[in-house]
C-alpha positions, 0 to 999 in steps of 0.5 A, a space after each residue: 278136858 279129863 279125854 284130853 290128860 289121859 290121851 295124853 298122859 297115855 301118850 307120855 306112858 307109850 312113848 317112854 316117859 317117866 316116871 311109866 314103866 317104859 323109860 326104865 326098860 328103854 333106858 336098861 337096854 339102851 345102857 346096856 347097849 353102851 356098856 358093853 363093848 363096841 355096842 355103841 352103836 346100837 345105843 346110839 340106834 337106840 337112843 334116835 329111834 327111842 326118840 324119834 318115836 316118841 316125836 311122833 306121837 307127840 306131834 300126831 298128839 298135840 295135832 289131834 288136841 288141838 285141833 278146830 272142831 267140826 262144824 256145828 259139834 262142840 265139846 261133849 261132857 264125859 259122864 261119871 262112868 267114862 272119867 273114871 274109864 279113862 283115870 283108872 287104868 292112868 292111875 294102875 299104870 302109875 300105881 305099877 310103875 312107880 311101886 310095882 307091888 312084890 308080885 309083879 318083882 318077883 315074877 320079873 326076877 323069876 322071869 329074868 332067871 329064867 331068860 339069863 338060863 336059856 341066854 
Protein backbone atom coordinates (compact mmCIF):
# COMPACT_ATOMS: atom_id res chain seq x y z
CA UNK A 1 0.00 0.00 0.00
CA UNK A 2 2.83 2.46 0.72
CA UNK A 3 4.37 2.04 -2.71
CA UNK A 4 0.99 2.28 -4.43
CA UNK A 5 -0.01 5.43 -2.56
CA UNK A 6 3.42 6.92 -3.20
CA UNK A 7 3.16 6.17 -6.90
CA UNK A 8 -0.34 7.62 -7.09
CA UNK A 9 0.65 10.83 -5.27
CA UNK A 10 3.69 11.19 -7.50
CA UNK A 11 1.49 10.85 -10.57
CA UNK A 12 -0.92 13.44 -9.19
CA UNK A 13 2.02 15.81 -8.69
CA UNK A 14 3.25 15.24 -12.24
CA UNK A 15 -0.26 15.63 -13.64
CA UNK A 16 -0.57 19.06 -12.06
CA UNK A 17 -3.23 18.41 -9.44
CA UNK A 18 -3.59 20.84 -6.53
CA UNK A 19 -1.94 21.36 -4.03
CA UNK A 20 1.26 20.42 -5.86
CA UNK A 21 3.46 23.15 -7.34
CA UNK A 22 2.93 21.98 -10.92
CA UNK A 23 -0.72 23.06 -10.63
CA UNK A 24 0.19 26.66 -9.87
CA UNK A 25 2.62 26.84 -12.79
CA UNK A 26 0.09 25.35 -15.23
CA UNK A 27 -2.59 27.67 -13.89
CA UNK A 28 -0.33 30.69 -14.31
CA UNK A 29 0.53 29.81 -17.90
CA UNK A 30 -3.06 29.14 -18.94
CA UNK A 31 -4.55 32.14 -17.13
CA UNK A 32 -1.86 34.36 -18.66
CA UNK A 33 -2.82 33.14 -22.11
CA UNK A 34 -6.50 33.94 -21.48
CA UNK A 35 -5.67 37.41 -20.13
CA UNK A 36 -3.59 38.37 -23.17
CA UNK A 37 -5.53 39.69 -26.15
CA UNK A 38 -5.71 37.24 -29.03
CA UNK A 39 -4.15 34.33 -27.10
CA UNK A 40 -7.31 32.50 -26.01
CA UNK A 41 -6.66 29.71 -28.54
CA UNK A 42 -3.31 29.06 -26.88
CA UNK A 43 -5.06 28.93 -23.50
CA UNK A 44 -7.62 26.43 -24.79
CA UNK A 45 -4.85 24.31 -26.33
CA UNK A 46 -2.95 24.45 -23.03
CA UNK A 47 -5.97 23.27 -21.06
CA UNK A 48 -6.65 20.46 -23.54
CA UNK A 49 -3.03 19.29 -23.61
CA UNK A 50 -2.69 19.42 -19.81
CA UNK A 51 -5.92 17.44 -19.47
CA UNK A 52 -4.77 14.87 -22.02
CA UNK A 53 -1.41 14.47 -20.28
CA UNK A 54 -3.05 14.09 -16.86
CA UNK A 55 -5.63 11.61 -18.16
CA UNK A 56 -2.94 9.53 -19.86
CA UNK A 57 -0.77 9.42 -16.75
CA UNK A 58 -3.68 8.45 -14.52
CA UNK A 59 -5.01 5.85 -16.97
CA UNK A 60 -1.69 4.03 -17.20
CA UNK A 61 -1.05 4.32 -13.46
CA UNK A 62 -4.41 2.74 -12.64
CA UNK A 63 -3.60 -0.13 -14.99
CA UNK A 64 -0.25 -0.61 -13.26
CA UNK A 65 -1.75 -0.51 -9.77
CA UNK A 66 -4.72 -2.80 -10.44
CA UNK A 67 -3.29 -5.39 -12.80
CA UNK A 68 -3.19 -9.02 -11.80
CA UNK A 69 0.05 -10.07 -10.12
CA UNK A 70 2.33 -12.43 -11.97
CA UNK A 71 1.75 -16.12 -11.22
CA UNK A 72 3.61 -17.26 -8.13
CA UNK A 73 4.26 -13.71 -6.90
CA UNK A 74 2.43 -12.08 -4.06
CA UNK A 75 2.64 -8.65 -2.55
CA UNK A 76 6.02 -7.97 -1.00
CA UNK A 77 6.39 -6.26 2.37
CA UNK A 78 8.46 -3.12 2.26
CA UNK A 79 11.13 -2.39 4.80
CA UNK A 80 10.99 0.74 6.91
CA UNK A 81 13.85 2.27 4.92
CA UNK A 82 12.03 1.67 1.64
CA UNK A 83 8.79 3.13 3.00
CA UNK A 84 10.67 6.21 4.23
CA UNK A 85 12.41 6.61 0.88
CA UNK A 86 8.98 6.76 -0.74
CA UNK A 87 7.30 8.99 1.86
CA UNK A 88 10.08 11.51 2.53
CA UNK A 89 10.27 13.01 -0.99
CA UNK A 90 6.47 13.22 -1.14
CA UNK A 91 6.32 15.05 2.19
CA UNK A 92 9.08 17.40 1.01
CA UNK A 93 7.23 18.01 -2.26
CA UNK A 94 3.99 18.80 -0.44
CA UNK A 95 5.79 21.11 1.98
CA UNK A 96 7.48 23.04 -0.82
CA UNK A 97 4.22 23.18 -2.79
CA UNK A 98 1.95 24.34 0.02
CA UNK A 99 4.24 26.47 2.19
CA UNK A 100 7.53 27.15 0.41
CA UNK A 101 10.37 28.39 2.61
CA UNK A 102 11.42 32.03 2.22
CA UNK A 103 14.64 30.91 0.53
CA UNK A 104 12.63 29.42 -2.37
CA UNK A 105 10.39 32.47 -2.66
CA UNK A 106 13.42 34.79 -2.78
CA UNK A 107 15.15 32.66 -5.41
CA UNK A 108 12.03 32.51 -7.56
CA UNK A 109 11.49 36.27 -7.25
CA UNK A 110 15.06 36.94 -8.41
CA UNK A 111 14.63 34.53 -11.32
CA UNK A 112 11.44 36.32 -12.41
CA UNK A 113 13.24 39.66 -12.23
CA UNK A 114 16.01 38.35 -14.46
CA UNK A 115 13.55 36.91 -16.96
CA UNK A 116 11.48 40.09 -17.07
CA UNK A 117 14.58 42.19 -17.68
CA UNK A 118 15.45 40.06 -20.72
CA UNK A 119 11.87 39.99 -22.08
